[in-house]
C-alpha positions as CSV (number, residue, x, y, z in Angstrom):
1,M,0.0,0.0,0.0
2,P,1.3,3.6,-0.6
3,A,1.2,4.4,3.1
4,V,4.1,2.0,3.9
5,P,6.8,3.6,1.6
6,R,5.7,7.0,2.8
7,L,6.2,6.0,6.4
8,G,9.7,4.7,5.6
9,L,10.7,7.9,3.9
10,V,9.5,9.9,6.9
11,V,11.3,7.7,9.4
12,A,14.5,7.8,7.3
13,A,14.3,11.6,7.0
14,L,13.9,12.1,10.7
15,A,16.7,9.7,11.5
16,A,19.0,11.6,9.2
17,I,18.1,14.9,10.8
18,V,18.7,13.5,14.3
19,G,22.1,12.2,13.2
20,T,23.2,15.6,12.1
21,G,22.2,17.1,15.5
22,L,19.8,19.6,13.9
23,V,17.0,18.5,16.2
24,A,16.9,17.6,19.8
25,P,16.8,13.9,20.8
26,A,13.2,14.5,22.0
27,A,12.3,14.7,18.3
28,Q,13.0,11.0,18.1
29,A,9.5,10.4,19.5
30,A,8.0,11.8,16.3
31,P,8.2,8.6,14.2
32,E,5.9,6.9,16.8
33,A,3.2,9.4,16.1
34,V,3.8,9.0,12.3
35,V,3.5,5.2,12.7
36,R,0.2,5.6,14.6
37,E,-1.1,8.0,12.0
38,D,0.0,5.7,9.1
39,S,-1.5,2.7,10.9
40,G,-4.9,4.5,11.0
41,E,-4.6,5.2,7.3
42,A,-3.8,1.6,6.5
43,E,-6.7,0.4,8.6
44,A,-9.1,2.8,6.7
45,V,-7.7,1.6,3.4
46,A,-8.2,-2.1,4.4
47,Q,-11.8,-1.4,5.4
48,A,-12.4,0.4,2.1
49,V,-11.0,-2.6,0.2
50,A,-13.2,-5.0,2.3
51,L,-16.3,-3.0,1.5
52,A,-15.4,-2.9,-2.2
53,E,-15.0,-6.7,-2.2
54,Q,-18.3,-7.1,-0.5
55,L,-20.0,-4.8,-3.0
56,A,-18.4,-6.7,-5.9
57,E,-19.6,-10.0,-4.5
58,R,-23.2,-8.7,-4.2
59,Q,-23.0,-7.3,-7.7
60,H,-21.8,-10.6,-9.0
61,S,-24.6,-12.4,-7.1
62,L,-27.2,-10.0,-8.5
63,A,-25.9,-10.5,-12.0
64,T,-26.1,-14.3,-11.6
65,L,-29.7,-14.0,-10.4
66,N,-30.6,-11.7,-13.3
67,Q,-29.0,-14.2,-15.8
68,A,-31.0,-17.0,-14.3
69,A,-34.2,-15.0,-14.5
70,D,-33.5,-14.1,-18.1
71,A,-32.9,-17.8,-18.9
72,R,-36.2,-18.7,-17.3
73,D,-38.0,-15.9,-19.2
74,R,-36.5,-17.2,-22.5
75,A,-37.6,-20.8,-21.6
76,L,-41.0,-19.5,-20.6
77,I,-41.4,-17.7,-23.9
78,G,-40.5,-20.9,-25.8
79,Y,-42.9,-22.9,-23.7
80,R,-45.7,-20.4,-24.2
81,A,-45.1,-20.7,-28.0
82,V,-45.4,-24.5,-27.8
83,L,-48.6,-24.3,-25.7
84,A,-50.1,-21.7,-28.1
85,R,-49.4,-24.0,-31.0
86,Y,-51.6,-26.6,-29.4
87,G,-54.4,-24.3,-28.5
88,Y,-53.6,-22.9,-25.1
89,D,-52.8,-19.1,-24.7
90,G,-53.1,-18.7,-21.0
91,D,-50.7,-18.7,-18.1
92,P,-48.2,-21.6,-18.6
93,D,-48.3,-22.4,-14.9
94,A,-52.1,-22.9,-15.0
95,V,-52.3,-25.1,-18.1
96,R,-54.4,-28.2,-17.6
97,A,-54.7,-29.6,-21.2
98,V,-53.9,-28.8,-24.8
99,L,-55.2,-30.0,-28.2
100,P,-53.8,-33.3,-29.5
101,L,-52.4,-31.8,-32.7
102,A,-51.6,-28.4,-34.1
103,S,-53.0,-28.6,-37.6
104,Y,-56.4,-30.2,-38.4
105,D,-59.9,-29.9,-39.6
106,L,-62.8,-31.2,-37.5
107,S,-64.7,-34.0,-39.2
108,A,-67.0,-36.7,-37.7
109,G,-68.2,-35.8,-34.3
110,F,-69.3,-37.7,-31.2
111,G,-72.5,-39.7,-31.2
112,L,-72.9,-40.0,-35.0
113,T,-74.4,-43.2,-36.4
114,G,-74.3,-44.6,-39.9
115,P,-72.7,-47.2,-42.2
116,L,-69.1,-46.1,-41.4
117,W,-69.4,-47.2,-37.8
118,E,-70.5,-50.5,-36.2
119,A,-72.1,-48.5,-33.4
120,E,-72.5,-44.9,-32.3
121,H,-69.3,-42.9,-33.0
122,G,-67.6,-42.7,-29.6
123,G,-65.1,-39.9,-30.3
124,Q,-64.1,-36.8,-32.3
125,D,-62.3,-37.1,-35.6
126,F,-59.5,-34.6,-36.5
127,S,-58.6,-34.8,-40.2
128,A,-54.9,-34.1,-40.8
129,Y,-52.0,-35.0,-43.0
130,A,-50.5,-38.4,-42.5
131,G,-47.5,-38.1,-40.2
132,E,-48.8,-35.0,-38.3
133,P,-47.4,-35.2,-34.8
134,L,-49.8,-36.2,-32.0
135,V,-49.1,-34.9,-28.5
136,A,-50.1,-35.7,-25.0
137,V,-53.1,-33.5,-24.1
138,A,-51.9,-33.6,-20.5
139,D,-49.4,-35.2,-18.2
140,G,-50.1,-38.9,-17.8
141,T,-49.0,-42.5,-18.2
142,V,-49.1,-44.5,-21.4
143,T,-51.0,-47.6,-20.5
144,E,-51.4,-49.2,-23.9
145,V,-49.8,-49.1,-27.3
146,A,-51.2,-51.8,-29.7
147,Y,-53.3,-52.5,-32.7
148,A,-56.9,-52.6,-31.7
149,G,-59.1,-53.9,-34.5
150,P,-61.2,-51.1,-36.1
151,Y,-59.2,-48.5,-34.0
152,G,-56.0,-49.4,-35.8
153,L,-52.8,-48.5,-34.0
154,R,-54.0,-47.1,-30.7
155,T,-52.2,-45.4,-27.8
156,I,-54.1,-45.0,-24.5
157,L,-52.9,-42.2,-22.3
158,T,-54.2,-42.4,-18.7
159,L,-54.3,-39.1,-16.8
160,P,-53.8,-38.7,-13.0
161,D,-57.5,-38.6,-12.4
162,G,-58.0,-41.9,-14.2
163,T,-59.4,-40.5,-17.4
164,E,-58.3,-42.4,-20.5
165,V,-57.5,-40.6,-23.8
166,W,-57.5,-42.8,-26.8
167,Y,-55.4,-41.9,-29.9
168,C,-56.6,-44.1,-32.8
169,H,-55.6,-44.9,-36.4
170,Q,-52.0,-43.8,-35.9
171,T,-49.3,-44.5,-38.5
172,D,-46.7,-45.1,-35.8
173,T,-46.0,-44.3,-32.1
174,S,-43.1,-42.9,-30.2
175,V,-43.9,-44.1,-26.7
176,V,-44.3,-47.5,-25.0
177,A,-46.7,-48.8,-22.3
178,G,-45.7,-47.7,-18.8
179,Q,-43.9,-44.5,-20.0
180,Q,-44.6,-41.2,-18.2
181,V,-45.2,-38.3,-20.6
182,G,-45.6,-34.6,-20.1
183,I,-48.1,-32.2,-21.7
184,T,-47.2,-31.6,-25.4
185,D,-44.8,-34.6,-25.5
186,V,-45.1,-36.3,-28.9
187,I,-46.6,-39.7,-28.6
188,G,-47.2,-40.7,-32.2
189,S,-48.4,-39.5,-35.6
190,V,-51.6,-39.3,-37.6
191,G,-52.4,-42.3,-39.8
192,S,-55.2,-44.3,-41.4
193,T,-54.8,-47.7,-39.8
194,G,-57.8,-49.8,-38.9
195,N,-61.3,-48.8,-40.0
196,S,-60.5,-45.6,-41.7
197,T,-61.3,-43.8,-44.9
198,G,-58.3,-41.4,-44.8
199,P,-55.7,-40.0,-42.4
200,H,-57.2,-38.6,-39.3
201,L,-57.1,-38.9,-35.5
202,H,-60.0,-40.5,-33.8
203,L,-59.8,-39.1,-30.2
204,E,-61.8,-40.7,-27.4
205,V,-62.1,-39.5,-23.8
206,R,-63.2,-42.0,-21.2
207,P,-63.4,-40.7,-17.6
208,A,-62.4,-43.3,-15.0
209,A,-61.7,-45.7,-18.0
210,G,-65.5,-46.0,-18.5
211,S,-67.8,-45.0,-21.3
212,P,-66.7,-42.3,-23.7
213,V,-67.8,-38.7,-23.4
214,D,-67.8,-36.0,-26.1
215,P,-64.1,-35.0,-26.5
216,M,-65.2,-31.5,-27.6
217,D,-67.0,-31.0,-24.3
218,W,-64.1,-32.3,-22.3
219,L,-61.5,-30.1,-24.2
220,Q,-63.7,-27.0,-23.7
221,A,-64.0,-27.8,-20.0
222,Q,-60.2,-27.6,-19.9
223,G,-60.3,-24.0,-21.3
224,L,-59.6,-24.9,-24.9
225,D,-61.5,-23.9,-28.1
226,P,-61.0,-26.7,-30.7
């Protein structure tokens, strides 16, 4: 520190003066006063350095927190975009469900009867290009992936409340039974397997793994607008 060399010069100068006899021996007490004064300056400098270091640490911590917040914001913006692609525009922290695919036309609805079906139509059809990705409408567990007669290649996603969501007529699947999936995770793709007149998703919703309900009503109850 600059105070130490200055102290040495002062002491040396006083010693030289005493050696020449230009000052009385009593003046030899002066270096002690200088030492005390210089020690005070050194202590003040040390305190200032310590405060500066503390400030620098706090600024570094704040910068780290800001970087983390920025990263979360960027991730949140990306997540918002994904959710919006599948029909949800609200608060990402409040999302309950999304649509099963991003690009589609609604076709045969729930409850229809006719020569195309052996019984009443138990789901909602979404016409789409073959290979269009299908996503999990909510967090859940894949409980079945198999060919199922007229349903073609079918994936069953079971939600935490026991509701089953059936994805039928798929070309292929990217999940296996027992797998945990998150909302918007890709589980398969649109196809035309089974009893089908063209590529589409036949979506069924079965609360408590029971009888099907209208998927449109269920999706709208989740805050979506198919």
